[in-house]
Short mmCIF file of the C-alpha atoms (twelve columns), coordinates in Angstrom:
data_MODEL
# 
_entry.id   MODEL 
# 
loop_
_atom_site.group_PDB 
_atom_site.id 
_atom_site.type_symbol 
_atom_site.label_atom_id 
_atom_site.label_alt_id 
_atom_site.label_comp_id 
_atom_site.label_asym_id 
_atom_site.label_seq_id 
_atom_site.Cartn_x 
_atom_site.Cartn_y 
_atom_site.Cartn_z 
_atom_site.pdbx_PDB_model_num 
ATOM 1   C CA . MET A 1   50.701 128.090 115.152 1 
ATOM 2   C CA . ARG A 2   53.377 126.535 117.327 1 
ATOM 3   C CA . SER A 3   55.586 127.596 120.208 1 
ATOM 4   C CA . ARG A 4   59.284 126.678 120.170 1 
ATOM 5   C CA . ALA A 5   62.047 127.464 122.649 1 
ATOM 6   C CA . ARG A 6   64.861 129.689 121.464 1 
ATOM 7   C CA . THR A 7   67.766 131.374 123.032 1 
ATOM 8   C CA . ALA A 8   66.467 134.725 124.329 1 
ATOM 9   C CA . ARG A 9   67.539 138.105 123.166 1 
ATOM 10  C CA . SER A 10  66.740 141.562 124.441 1 
ATOM 11  C CA . ASP A 11  66.823 143.972 121.468 1 
ATOM 12  C CA . LEU A 12  63.134 144.148 120.388 1 
ATOM 13  C CA . GLN A 13  60.961 147.211 120.736 1 
ATOM 14  C CA . TRP A 14  57.241 147.743 121.338 1 
ATOM 15  C CA . VAL A 15  54.575 149.461 123.651 1 
ATOM 16  C CA . TRP A 16  54.649 152.206 126.370 1 
ATOM 17  C CA . ILE A 17  52.423 154.403 128.655 1 
ATOM 18  C CA . ARG A 18  52.964 157.909 129.936 1 
ATOM 19  C CA . LEU A 19  50.987 160.319 131.981 1 
ATOM 20  C CA . PRO A 20  51.128 163.443 129.684 1 
ATOM 21  C CA . ASN A 21  52.096 166.836 131.188 1 
ATOM 22  C CA . ASN A 22  49.054 168.549 129.803 1 
ATOM 23  C CA . SER A 23  46.613 166.292 131.627 1 
ATOM 24  C CA . VAL A 24  45.215 166.882 135.111 1 
ATOM 25  C CA . ARG A 25  46.595 163.498 136.083 1 
ATOM 26  C CA . SER A 26  47.107 161.015 133.217 1 
ATOM 27  C CA . ALA A 27  49.694 158.518 131.748 1 
ATOM 28  C CA . ARG A 28  51.399 156.969 128.735 1 
ATOM 29  C CA . ARG A 29  52.912 153.676 127.984 1 
ATOM 30  C CA . GLU A 30  55.529 151.826 126.008 1 
ATOM 31  C CA . ALA A 31  56.923 148.420 125.750 1 
ATOM 32  C CA . SER A 32  60.358 146.892 124.844 1 
ATOM 33  C CA . GLY A 33  62.424 143.776 125.235 1 
ATOM 34  C CA . SER A 34  62.204 140.119 124.102 1 
ATOM 35  C CA . GLY A 35  61.883 136.520 125.122 1 
ATOM 36  C CA . PHE A 36  60.655 133.286 123.787 1 
ATOM 37  C CA . ALA A 37  59.845 129.816 125.101 1 
ATOM 38  C CA . THR A 38  57.054 127.490 126.138 1 
ATOM 39  C CA . ARG A 39  56.003 128.126 129.766 1 
ATOM 40  C CA . SER A 40  52.703 128.295 131.459 1 
ATOM 41  C CA . MET A 41  51.618 131.474 133.056 1 
ATOM 42  C CA . PRO A 42  50.127 131.149 136.568 1 
ATOM 43  C CA . GLU A 43  53.148 129.912 138.575 1 
ATOM 44  C CA . ASN A 44  55.034 133.027 137.511 1 
ATOM 45  C CA . CYS A 45  52.550 135.495 139.103 1 
ATOM 46  C CA . ARG A 46  54.555 136.038 142.237 1 
ATOM 47  C CA . LEU A 47  56.167 138.987 144.006 1 
ATOM 48  C CA . ASN A 48  58.487 139.446 146.933 1 
ATOM 49  C CA . ASP A 49  56.630 141.008 149.902 1 
ATOM 50  C CA . ASN A 50  58.818 144.193 149.598 1 
ATOM 51  C CA . ASP A 51  57.746 144.594 145.903 1 
ATOM 52  C CA . ARG A 52  54.010 144.432 146.532 1 
ATOM 53  C CA . ASP A 53  51.849 147.439 146.075 1 
ATOM 54  C CA . PRO A 54  49.643 147.413 149.233 1 
ATOM 55  C CA . GLY A 55  46.965 149.568 147.542 1 
ATOM 56  C CA . VAL A 56  46.620 147.130 144.688 1 
ATOM 57  C CA . ARG A 57  46.688 144.144 146.988 1 
ATOM 58  C CA . ARG A 58  44.163 145.620 149.404 1 
ATOM 59  C CA . ARG A 59  41.728 146.819 146.674 1 
ATOM 60  C CA . LEU A 60  42.036 143.976 144.091 1 
ATOM 61  C CA . GLN A 61  43.359 140.827 145.584 1 
ATOM 62  C CA . SER A 62  40.232 140.121 147.505 1 
ATOM 63  C CA . MET A 63  38.072 140.314 144.424 1 
ATOM 64  C CA . PHE A 64  38.366 136.594 143.563 1 
ATOM 65  C CA . LEU A 65  37.383 134.687 146.654 1 
ATOM 66  C CA . ASN A 66  35.697 132.664 143.958 1 
ATOM 67  C CA . ARG A 67  34.266 133.569 140.635 1 
ATOM 68  C CA . ARG A 68  30.865 134.596 142.049 1 
ATOM 69  C CA . ASP A 69  32.126 136.155 145.271 1 
ATOM 70  C CA . PHE A 70  34.544 138.124 143.189 1 
ATOM 71  C CA . LEU A 71  31.816 139.680 141.234 1 
ATOM 72  C CA . LYS A 72  29.861 140.432 144.397 1 
ATOM 73  C CA . THR A 73  32.752 142.274 145.994 1 
ATOM 74  C CA . LEU A 74  33.602 144.377 142.894 1 
ATOM 75  C CA . GLY A 75  30.824 146.730 143.713 1 
ATOM 76  C CA . GLY A 76  32.834 147.885 146.825 1 
ATOM 77  C CA . VAL A 77  36.032 148.676 144.995 1 
ATOM 78  C CA . ALA A 78  37.044 152.349 145.387 1 
ATOM 79  C CA . LEU A 79  37.310 154.088 142.085 1 
ATOM 80  C CA . VAL A 80  39.007 157.437 141.272 1 
ATOM 81  C CA . ALA A 81  37.082 159.900 139.086 1 
ATOM 82  C CA . LEU A 82  38.324 159.942 135.613 1 
ATOM 83  C CA . PRO A 83  40.005 163.316 134.718 1 
ATOM 84  C CA . PRO A 84  39.316 165.016 131.370 1 
ATOM 85  C CA . ASP A 85  40.640 163.196 128.344 1 
ATOM 86  C CA . PRO A 86  44.344 164.100 127.848 1 
ATOM 87  C CA . GLY A 87  45.058 166.248 124.862 1 
ATOM 88  C CA . SER A 88  47.575 165.334 122.230 1 
ATOM 89  C CA . GLY A 89  50.168 168.060 122.935 1 
ATOM 90  C CA . HIS A 90  53.762 168.042 121.659 1 
ATOM 91  C CA . ALA A 91  56.560 165.864 122.684 1 
ATOM 92  C CA . GLY A 92  58.782 167.419 125.344 1 
ATOM 93  C CA . ALA A 93  62.461 166.606 126.082 1 
ATOM 94  C CA . ALA A 94  61.703 163.780 128.413 1 
ATOM 95  C CA . GLU A 95  59.347 162.188 125.913 1 
ATOM 96  C CA . THR A 96  61.787 162.535 123.113 1 
ATOM 97  C CA . SER A 97  64.532 160.783 125.130 1 
ATOM 98  C CA . VAL A 98  62.116 157.925 125.917 1 
ATOM 99  C CA . ARG A 99  61.325 157.517 122.263 1 
ATOM 100 C CA . SER A 100 64.940 157.557 121.303 1 
ATOM 101 C CA . ASP A 101 65.806 154.927 123.814 1 
ATOM 102 C CA . TRP A 102 62.865 152.681 123.113 1 
ATOM 103 C CA . CYS A 103 62.051 153.204 119.543 1 
ATOM 104 C CA . GLY A 104 65.345 152.510 117.854 1 
ATOM 105 C CA . GLY A 105 66.622 156.102 117.868 1 
ATOM 106 C CA . SER A 106 65.251 157.645 114.682 1 
ATOM 107 C CA . GLU A 107 62.113 155.602 114.639 1 
ATOM 108 C CA . GLN A 108 58.977 157.687 115.202 1 
ATOM 109 C CA . SER A 109 56.738 156.315 117.864 1 
ATOM 110 C CA . LEU A 110 53.053 156.323 117.100 1 
ATOM 111 C CA . PRO A 111 49.966 156.286 119.299 1 
ATOM 112 C CA . LEU A 112 48.683 152.818 120.123 1 
ATOM 113 C CA . PHE A 113 45.885 151.904 117.768 1 
ATOM 114 C CA . VAL A 114 42.771 151.481 119.940 1 
ATOM 115 C CA . PRO A 115 39.920 149.694 118.074 1 
ATOM 116 C CA . GLY A 116 36.642 151.483 117.719 1 
ATOM 117 C CA . GLU A 117 33.211 150.541 116.268 1 
ATOM 118 C CA . ARG A 118 34.462 149.971 112.730 1 
ATOM 119 C CA . GLY A 119 37.667 149.561 110.728 1 
ATOM 120 C CA . PHE A 120 40.654 147.485 111.915 1 
ATOM 121 C CA . LEU A 121 39.751 145.269 114.826 1 
ATOM 122 C CA . GLY A 122 36.462 147.199 115.178 1 
ATOM 123 C CA . ARG A 123 33.869 145.765 117.564 1 
ATOM 124 C CA . LEU A 124 31.054 144.072 115.668 1 
ATOM 125 C CA . VAL A 125 28.162 142.976 117.840 1 
ATOM 126 C CA . LEU A 126 26.781 140.002 115.877 1 
ATOM 127 C CA . ASP A 127 23.123 139.055 116.091 1 
ATOM 128 C CA . ASP A 128 21.225 136.271 114.257 1 
ATOM 129 C CA . GLU A 129 22.018 137.644 110.905 1 
ATOM 130 C CA . THR A 130 24.643 135.887 108.690 1 
ATOM 131 C CA . LEU A 131 28.046 137.702 108.714 1 
ATOM 132 C CA . THR A 132 30.114 137.404 105.494 1 
ATOM 133 C CA . LEU A 133 33.830 137.350 106.100 1 
ATOM 134 C CA . ARG A 134 35.905 137.933 102.967 1 
ATOM 135 C CA . ALA A 135 39.497 136.615 103.036 1 
ATOM 136 C CA . ALA A 136 41.038 139.105 100.717 1 
ATOM 137 C CA . PRO A 137 44.165 141.097 99.714  1 
ATOM 138 C CA . LEU A 138 44.320 144.508 101.478 1 
ATOM 139 C CA . GLU A 139 44.037 147.728 99.588  1 
ATOM 140 C CA . PRO A 140 45.178 151.178 100.738 1 
ATOM 141 C CA . ALA A 141 41.532 152.237 101.147 1 
ATOM 142 C CA . ASP A 142 41.140 149.499 103.830 1 
ATOM 143 C CA . ASN A 143 43.237 151.556 106.245 1 
ATOM 144 C CA . ALA A 144 44.925 148.502 107.792 1 
ATOM 145 C CA . PRO A 145 48.225 148.690 109.573 1 
ATOM 146 C CA . ALA A 146 51.295 148.856 107.321 1 
ATOM 147 C CA . GLY A 147 52.904 145.458 106.768 1 
ATOM 148 C CA . LEU A 148 49.693 143.485 106.565 1 
ATOM 149 C CA . SER A 149 48.794 142.328 103.077 1 
ATOM 150 C CA . GLN A 150 45.664 140.269 103.515 1 
ATOM 151 C CA . ALA A 151 42.836 140.128 106.083 1 
ATOM 152 C CA . TYR A 152 39.221 139.349 106.846 1 
ATOM 153 C CA . LEU A 153 36.909 142.092 105.427 1 
ATOM 154 C CA . ALA A 154 33.362 142.520 106.483 1 
ATOM 155 C CA . SER A 155 30.400 144.918 105.855 1 
ATOM 156 C CA . TYR A 156 27.763 144.873 108.587 1 
ATOM 157 C CA . ARG A 157 24.844 147.288 109.093 1 
ATOM 158 C CA . GLY A 158 26.514 150.124 107.140 1 
ATOM 159 C CA . ARG A 159 29.993 149.744 108.716 1 
ATOM 160 C CA . GLU A 160 33.154 148.448 107.142 1 
ATOM 161 C CA . TYR A 161 35.500 146.194 109.146 1 
ATOM 162 C CA . VAL A 162 39.005 144.758 108.728 1 
ATOM 163 C CA . ASN A 163 39.509 141.783 111.020 1 
ATOM 164 C CA . PRO A 164 36.400 142.635 113.112 1 
ATOM 165 C CA . THR A 165 36.355 141.907 116.853 1 
ATOM 166 C CA . LEU A 166 33.280 139.665 117.005 1 
ATOM 167 C CA . VAL A 167 31.182 140.247 120.074 1 
ATOM 168 C CA . LEU A 168 28.919 137.199 120.854 1 
ATOM 169 C CA . HIS A 169 26.755 135.955 123.726 1 
ATOM 170 C CA . PRO A 170 26.347 132.529 125.192 1 
ATOM 171 C CA . GLY A 171 23.497 130.548 123.678 1 
ATOM 172 C CA . GLN A 172 23.167 132.570 120.463 1 
ATOM 173 C CA . ARG A 173 23.263 131.022 117.014 1 
ATOM 174 C CA . VAL A 174 26.354 132.074 115.202 1 
ATOM 175 C CA . ARG A 175 26.100 132.201 111.357 1 
ATOM 176 C CA . VAL A 176 29.212 133.140 109.336 1 
ATOM 177 C CA . GLU A 177 30.060 132.685 105.672 1 
ATOM 178 C CA . LEU A 178 33.687 132.651 104.594 1 
ATOM 179 C CA . VAL A 179 34.420 133.920 101.095 1 
ATOM 180 C CA . ASN A 180 37.877 132.933 99.969  1 
ATOM 181 C CA . GLY A 181 39.405 135.812 97.889  1 
ATOM 182 C CA . ILE A 182 43.042 134.877 98.276  1 
ATOM 183 C CA . GLY A 183 45.119 132.697 95.972  1 
ATOM 184 C CA . GLU A 184 45.307 129.610 98.139  1 
ATOM 185 C CA . ALA A 185 43.002 127.388 100.147 1 
ATOM 186 C CA . THR A 186 41.916 128.647 103.569 1 
ATOM 187 C CA . ILE A 187 39.460 128.056 106.445 1 
ATOM 188 C CA . VAL A 188 38.508 129.950 109.652 1 
ATOM 189 C CA . HIS A 189 39.191 128.292 112.933 1 
ATOM 190 C CA . TRP A 190 37.334 129.571 116.001 1 
ATOM 191 C CA . HIS A 191 40.150 129.264 118.519 1 
ATOM 192 C CA . GLY A 192 38.912 128.126 121.953 1 
ATOM 193 C CA . LEU A 193 35.298 127.726 121.064 1 
ATOM 194 C CA . THR A 194 33.496 124.472 121.719 1 
ATOM 195 C CA . VAL A 195 32.047 123.509 118.335 1 
ATOM 196 C CA . ASP A 196 31.512 120.329 116.242 1 
ATOM 197 C CA . THR A 197 34.036 119.155 113.646 1 
ATOM 198 C CA . ARG A 198 31.985 120.639 110.766 1 
ATOM 199 C CA . ASN A 199 32.227 124.108 112.266 1 
ATOM 200 C CA . ASP A 200 35.616 123.974 113.967 1 
ATOM 201 C CA . GLY A 201 37.692 124.959 110.891 1 
ATOM 202 C CA . ALA A 202 40.631 122.902 112.027 1 
ATOM 203 C CA . GLY A 203 41.775 122.111 108.445 1 
ATOM 204 C CA . ALA A 204 40.015 118.889 107.630 1 
ATOM 205 C CA . VAL A 205 37.738 120.752 105.154 1 
ATOM 206 C CA . LEU A 206 39.044 123.830 103.213 1 
ATOM 207 C CA . ALA A 207 37.612 126.535 100.978 1 
ATOM 208 C CA . ALA A 208 39.518 126.653 97.629  1 
ATOM 209 C CA . PRO A 209 40.179 130.075 96.071  1 
ATOM 210 C CA . GLY A 210 36.817 131.573 94.976  1 
ATOM 211 C CA . GLU A 211 34.781 129.136 97.077  1 
ATOM 212 C CA . ARG A 212 32.536 129.827 100.107 1 
ATOM 213 C CA . TYR A 213 32.177 127.967 103.439 1 
ATOM 214 C CA . ALA A 214 29.157 128.388 105.711 1 
ATOM 215 C CA . TYR A 215 29.360 128.064 109.605 1 
ATOM 216 C CA . SER A 216 26.349 127.650 111.860 1 
ATOM 217 C CA . PHE A 217 26.686 126.708 115.507 1 
ATOM 218 C CA . GLU A 218 25.296 127.505 118.916 1 
ATOM 219 C CA . LEU A 219 27.739 129.402 121.184 1 
ATOM 220 C CA . ARG A 220 28.337 127.283 124.281 1 
ATOM 221 C CA . ASN A 221 31.316 129.004 125.824 1 
ATOM 222 C CA . ARG A 222 31.556 131.202 128.836 1 
ATOM 223 C CA . GLY A 223 32.565 134.797 128.813 1 
ATOM 224 C CA . ALA A 224 36.215 135.169 127.714 1 
ATOM 225 C CA . LEU A 225 38.486 136.515 124.998 1 
ATOM 226 C CA . TYR A 226 38.932 134.069 122.115 1 
ATOM 227 C CA . TRP A 227 40.060 134.645 118.566 1 
ATOM 228 C CA . TYR A 228 39.795 133.365 115.034 1 
ATOM 229 C CA . HIS A 229 42.414 132.700 112.397 1 
ATOM 230 C CA . PRO A 230 43.263 130.516 109.386 1 
ATOM 231 C CA . HIS A 231 43.948 126.817 109.800 1 
ATOM 232 C CA . PRO A 232 44.773 125.205 106.482 1 
ATOM 233 C CA . HIS A 233 47.550 122.689 107.175 1 
ATOM 234 C CA . GLY A 234 50.937 123.959 105.988 1 
ATOM 235 C CA . LEU A 235 49.600 127.485 105.248 1 
ATOM 236 C CA . THR A 236 48.369 128.648 108.656 1 
ATOM 237 C CA . ALA A 237 51.509 130.502 109.691 1 
ATOM 238 C CA . GLY A 238 51.886 132.505 106.466 1 
ATOM 239 C CA . GLN A 239 48.258 133.511 106.305 1 
ATOM 240 C CA . ALA A 240 48.143 134.591 109.905 1 
ATOM 241 C CA . TYR A 241 51.462 136.501 109.603 1 
ATOM 242 C CA . ARG A 242 50.123 138.408 106.567 1 
ATOM 243 C CA . GLY A 243 47.169 139.686 108.635 1 
ATOM 244 C CA . MET A 244 44.366 137.133 108.794 1 
ATOM 245 C CA . PHE A 245 43.385 137.168 112.506 1 
ATOM 246 C CA . GLY A 246 40.698 138.703 114.642 1 
ATOM 247 C CA . LEU A 247 39.444 138.790 118.268 1 
ATOM 248 C CA . LEU A 248 36.282 137.051 119.357 1 
ATOM 249 C CA . GLU A 249 34.721 138.244 122.674 1 
ATOM 250 C CA . VAL A 250 32.059 136.239 124.415 1 
ATOM 251 C CA . ALA A 251 30.201 138.640 126.712 1 
ATOM 252 C CA . ASP A 252 28.238 136.999 129.470 1 
ATOM 253 C CA . ALA A 253 26.485 138.304 132.661 1 
ATOM 254 C CA . ASP A 254 29.749 138.077 134.630 1 
ATOM 255 C CA . GLU A 255 31.504 140.272 132.068 1 
ATOM 256 C CA . GLU A 256 28.746 142.789 132.245 1 
ATOM 257 C CA . LYS A 257 28.988 142.880 136.097 1 
ATOM 258 C CA . LEU A 258 32.787 143.332 135.940 1 
ATOM 259 C CA . ARG A 259 32.526 146.246 133.545 1 
ATOM 260 C CA . ALA A 260 29.763 147.918 135.575 1 
ATOM 261 C CA . ALA A 261 31.724 147.509 138.877 1 
ATOM 262 C CA . LEU A 262 34.934 148.938 137.524 1 
ATOM 263 C CA . ASP A 263 33.355 151.420 135.121 1 
ATOM 264 C CA . LEU A 264 35.183 149.776 132.182 1 
ATOM 265 C CA . ARG A 265 34.344 150.861 128.731 1 
ATOM 266 C CA . PRO A 266 35.675 149.033 125.630 1 
ATOM 267 C CA . GLY A 267 37.905 151.275 123.569 1 
ATOM 268 C CA . LYS A 268 38.334 153.665 126.478 1 
ATOM 269 C CA . THR A 269 39.331 151.929 129.663 1 
ATOM 270 C CA . GLU A 270 39.197 148.351 128.395 1 
ATOM 271 C CA . ILE A 271 41.789 147.912 125.638 1 
ATOM 272 C CA . PRO A 272 42.802 144.873 123.573 1 
ATOM 273 C CA . LEU A 273 46.623 144.393 122.835 1 
ATOM 274 C CA . VAL A 274 47.284 142.075 119.931 1 
ATOM 275 C CA . LEU A 275 51.007 141.129 119.891 1 
ATOM 276 C CA . GLN A 276 52.731 139.986 116.777 1 
ATOM 277 C CA . ASP A 277 56.373 139.861 115.934 1 
ATOM 278 C CA . ARG A 278 57.391 140.833 112.342 1 
ATOM 279 C CA . ARG A 279 60.361 140.965 110.124 1 
ATOM 280 C CA . THR A 280 60.907 144.421 108.810 1 
ATOM 281 C CA . GLY A 281 60.072 144.904 105.168 1 
ATOM 282 C CA . ARG A 282 59.603 141.135 104.479 1 
ATOM 283 C CA . ASP A 283 56.676 138.900 103.681 1 
ATOM 284 C CA . TYR A 284 56.468 135.537 105.390 1 
ATOM 285 C CA . ALA A 285 59.185 133.333 103.971 1 
ATOM 286 C CA . ALA A 286 60.099 130.578 106.354 1 
ATOM 287 C CA . GLY A 287 63.551 128.949 105.849 1 
ATOM 288 C CA . ASP A 288 64.926 125.721 107.279 1 
ATOM 289 C CA . ALA A 289 65.797 127.291 110.648 1 
ATOM 290 C CA . ASP A 290 62.323 128.954 110.920 1 
ATOM 291 C CA . ARG A 291 60.721 125.573 110.252 1 
ATOM 292 C CA . LEU A 292 62.871 123.964 112.950 1 
ATOM 293 C CA . HIS A 293 62.675 126.635 115.598 1 
ATOM 294 C CA . GLY A 294 59.664 128.750 114.582 1 
ATOM 295 C CA . PHE A 295 59.394 131.938 112.595 1 
ATOM 296 C CA . LEU A 296 60.514 134.869 114.714 1 
ATOM 297 C CA . GLY A 297 60.388 138.572 113.812 1 
ATOM 298 C CA . ASP A 298 62.858 141.323 114.595 1 
ATOM 299 C CA . SER A 299 60.315 143.840 115.824 1 
ATOM 300 C CA . ILE A 300 57.157 143.535 117.879 1 
ATOM 301 C CA . CYS A 301 53.887 145.188 116.805 1 
ATOM 302 C CA . VAL A 302 50.999 145.853 119.151 1 
ATOM 303 C CA . ASN A 303 47.607 146.353 117.381 1 
ATOM 304 C CA . GLY A 304 49.628 146.557 114.141 1 
ATOM 305 C CA . ARG A 305 52.087 149.264 115.255 1 
ATOM 306 C CA . ALA A 306 55.676 149.036 116.372 1 
ATOM 307 C CA . CYS A 307 56.746 150.761 119.571 1 
ATOM 308 C CA . PRO A 308 53.347 152.552 120.233 1 
ATOM 309 C CA . TYR A 309 52.456 154.717 123.269 1 
ATOM 310 C CA . LEU A 310 49.136 155.268 125.018 1 
ATOM 311 C CA . ASP A 311 47.970 158.288 126.963 1 
ATOM 312 C CA . VAL A 312 45.959 157.199 130.019 1 
ATOM 313 C CA . SER A 313 44.221 158.726 133.027 1 
ATOM 314 C CA . THR A 314 44.668 157.971 136.740 1 
ATOM 315 C CA . ARG A 315 42.333 155.062 137.210 1 
ATOM 316 C CA . ILE A 316 42.066 151.273 136.749 1 
ATOM 317 C CA . TYR A 317 42.489 149.961 133.214 1 
ATOM 318 C CA . ARG A 318 41.772 146.535 131.773 1 
ATOM 319 C CA . PHE A 319 44.071 145.174 129.108 1 
ATOM 320 C CA . ARG A 320 43.080 142.032 127.149 1 
ATOM 321 C CA . LEU A 321 46.134 140.546 125.454 1 
ATOM 322 C CA . LEU A 322 46.392 138.091 122.553 1 
ATOM 323 C CA . ASN A 323 49.715 136.637 121.312 1 
ATOM 324 C CA . ALA A 324 49.076 136.415 117.575 1 
ATOM 325 C CA . SER A 325 52.789 135.614 116.877 1 
ATOM 326 C CA . ASN A 326 53.672 132.423 115.131 1 
ATOM 327 C CA . ALA A 327 56.340 131.157 117.488 1 
ATOM 328 C CA . ARG A 328 57.367 133.759 120.031 1 
ATOM 329 C CA . THR A 329 56.533 133.419 123.727 1 
ATOM 330 C CA . TYR A 330 56.555 136.655 125.778 1 
ATOM 331 C CA . ARG A 331 57.592 137.193 129.347 1 
ATOM 332 C CA . LEU A 332 55.637 140.255 130.119 1 
ATOM 333 C CA . GLY A 333 55.998 142.723 132.911 1 
ATOM 334 C CA . TRP A 334 55.323 146.466 133.682 1 
ATOM 335 C CA . ARG A 335 57.971 148.721 135.134 1 
ATOM 336 C CA . THR A 336 58.716 152.349 135.729 1 
ATOM 337 C CA . ALA A 337 61.387 154.419 133.844 1 
ATOM 338 C CA . ALA A 338 63.715 153.736 136.823 1 
ATOM 339 C CA . GLY A 339 63.289 149.993 136.425 1 
ATOM 340 C CA . LYS A 340 61.033 149.342 139.441 1 
ATOM 341 C CA . ALA A 341 58.546 146.531 138.860 1 
ATOM 342 C CA . VAL A 342 54.871 147.607 138.684 1 
ATOM 343 C CA . PRO A 343 52.474 144.898 139.884 1 
ATOM 344 C CA . PHE A 344 49.345 144.059 137.967 1 
ATOM 345 C CA . THR A 345 46.332 141.950 138.762 1 
ATOM 346 C CA . LEU A 346 45.702 138.995 136.503 1 
ATOM 347 C CA . ILE A 347 42.014 138.291 136.375 1 
ATOM 348 C CA . GLY A 348 41.571 135.912 133.403 1 
ATOM 349 C CA . ASN A 349 43.147 133.843 130.683 1 
ATOM 350 C CA . ASP A 350 42.045 131.663 127.773 1 
ATOM 351 C CA . GLY A 351 39.063 130.200 129.749 1 
ATOM 352 C CA . GLY A 352 37.763 133.391 131.101 1 
ATOM 353 C CA . LEU A 353 37.925 134.928 134.595 1 
ATOM 354 C CA . LEU A 354 40.103 133.020 137.072 1 
ATOM 355 C CA . PRO A 355 38.756 131.475 140.289 1 
ATOM 356 C CA . GLU A 356 40.802 134.160 142.163 1 
ATOM 357 C CA . PRO A 357 42.948 137.122 141.164 1 
ATOM 358 C CA . ARG A 358 46.751 136.848 140.961 1 
ATOM 359 C CA . ILE A 359 48.968 139.820 141.865 1 
ATOM 360 C CA . CYS A 360 51.821 139.480 139.417 1 
ATOM 361 C CA . ALA A 361 55.178 140.968 138.620 1 
ATOM 362 C CA . GLU A 362 55.273 139.241 135.245 1 
ATOM 363 C CA . ALA A 363 53.456 136.487 133.276 1 
ATOM 364 C CA . PHE A 364 54.239 134.360 130.217 1 
ATOM 365 C CA . LEU A 365 52.144 134.535 127.067 1 
ATOM 366 C CA . ALA A 366 52.718 131.781 124.503 1 
ATOM 367 C CA . SER A 367 51.428 131.689 120.908 1 
ATOM 368 C CA . ALA A 368 47.694 131.877 120.699 1 
ATOM 369 C CA . GLU A 369 47.190 132.403 124.384 1 
ATOM 370 C CA . ARG A 370 45.257 135.318 125.982 1 
ATOM 371 C CA . LEU A 371 45.637 137.137 129.234 1 
ATOM 372 C CA . ASP A 372 43.205 139.467 130.961 1 
ATOM 373 C CA . LEU A 373 44.645 141.949 133.491 1 
ATOM 374 C CA . LEU A 374 43.955 145.068 135.460 1 
ATOM 375 C CA . LEU A 375 46.486 147.851 135.873 1 
ATOM 376 C CA . ASP A 376 45.963 150.374 138.677 1 
ATOM 377 C CA . LEU A 377 47.213 153.758 137.505 1 
ATOM 378 C CA . THR A 378 45.588 155.894 140.249 1 
ATOM 379 C CA . ASP A 379 48.924 156.778 141.844 1 
ATOM 380 C CA . LEU A 380 50.643 157.985 138.733 1 
ATOM 381 C CA . ALA A 381 51.933 161.523 138.708 1 
ATOM 382 C CA . VAL A 382 51.797 163.918 135.696 1 
ATOM 383 C CA . GLY A 383 54.599 162.959 133.342 1 
ATOM 384 C CA . ASP A 384 55.120 159.436 134.777 1 
ATOM 385 C CA . THR A 385 55.927 156.741 132.235 1 
ATOM 386 C CA . LEU A 386 55.349 153.040 132.479 1 
ATOM 387 C CA . PHE A 387 56.846 150.436 130.225 1 
ATOM 388 C CA . LEU A 388 55.456 147.015 129.225 1 
ATOM 389 C CA . ASP A 389 58.583 144.834 128.649 1 
ATOM 390 C CA . THR A 390 58.967 141.416 127.154 1 
ATOM 391 C CA . ARG A 391 62.009 140.088 128.934 1 
ATOM 392 C CA . ALA A 392 64.765 137.557 128.195 1 
ATOM 393 C CA . PHE A 393 64.601 134.237 129.961 1 
ATOM 394 C CA . ASP A 394 66.080 130.772 129.912 1 
ATOM 395 C CA . PRO A 395 63.402 128.386 128.600 1 
ATOM 396 C CA . MET A 396 65.003 125.496 130.555 1 
ATOM 397 C CA . HIS A 397 64.305 126.933 133.923 1 
# 
C-alpha cells in the first residue's frame, strides 16, 4: 500500500453527524470532500486563537502533561450524563436537504455501520486458543458491505466474523492460522506489530491457494490501534481493495484507564472509522496511471458505506480512524453546517497515546495510518449537524 501525491479535487462524498430532533439532546454526522498527498499529521494540528473552543481546551488540553500524568488527570474531567438513546425517527426537511447536498442528490444516505460483537469488523477478544482466519470469497449470507468481494472469515466461540477486530493484550501469545481460500497467493501482515520475520507476513513467504500458514508470537506492543491486511508482493493492493483488511486493537492498562475516566464503551461511544475510497461498480483494475500515481476511487466509504450518518448524544466521543485506502491521503476536519471549524482533540496515532494532546482543526491521514481523537459534543443543540470533511490541498506546501 503506497501513498502518492495527486492534484486534489473536492467532489467526493462520505460521513456526517446530526443531533436528531427526537432526542433529548443528541447529534448526527456526515462527511464529504477530498484530498490526497503525503504529509505527516502533527504539525497541522493548530488553530488560531479566535477559533479555539475554550471548553475543549480547558477540559481536554491539560490531559496529556505526559502519558502517565494524562491518565491521572482524566479522572477529573467533567462528563455530561448521556441522554436516552436517540430513536430512528423519520427524515425531516432539513435532514433531506443535507442528504441531497452531501450524498449526490438521489443517493440514499445510510446509517454508519458500527461494529458489534460479531459480523463485519466485530470485536473478537482473542485468548490463547488458535484463531483460524479464512481468506475467502464473500457470499450474500456473510452480510458484508456491498462492493466487497473477499474477506477474512472466522468462527470463534459460537460467533461468526467477517474481518474481525482482534482485541489483544501485551504479553499474550498470539496464535493464528491463515487458510487461503482465494485463487491467488496471499499472506497476512500484522501492520505495526513488533514481530520476527517468520511471523511478520511481509511477503517473503506466501500461502498458495489451498495452503495454510501458522503464526505464533508474543505480543510486545503497547496499547494502540493496529491493523492486518494482505502483503503478497504485486497483489497487496487488489486483495485489500476487494475487502481483506481488519483492525487489531492492543488493549493495555492505559487504555482501560482512559475508557474508565471518560466512560467510553466500544461500539457505543468509542467508534472505529475505516476509510476506503472505491470506484463505483468496478473491481480493482489498475491501469498505467494508477500504477504511476496510485489507485484512487471516486467515492469514499466509511466502515463499508458511502455517505453514512451517525446519531449521537451530547457527550465526548472517541473515534479511532484507519485509512485503508490504497493511495489516497485525507486532510480531515470537522465543521458545522455553516462552515465553522469544530476543533477536536488528537490523543493518539499509530504508536498509541501521544505524550500530550493536540487541539486540532484538521489532520492528515495517509494510507495505512491511524488517528485516535476525542470529539466533544456536549454543546450541540437538538437538530445540529456536524460534518467530517476530507479537504483539498496542495501536496507541495
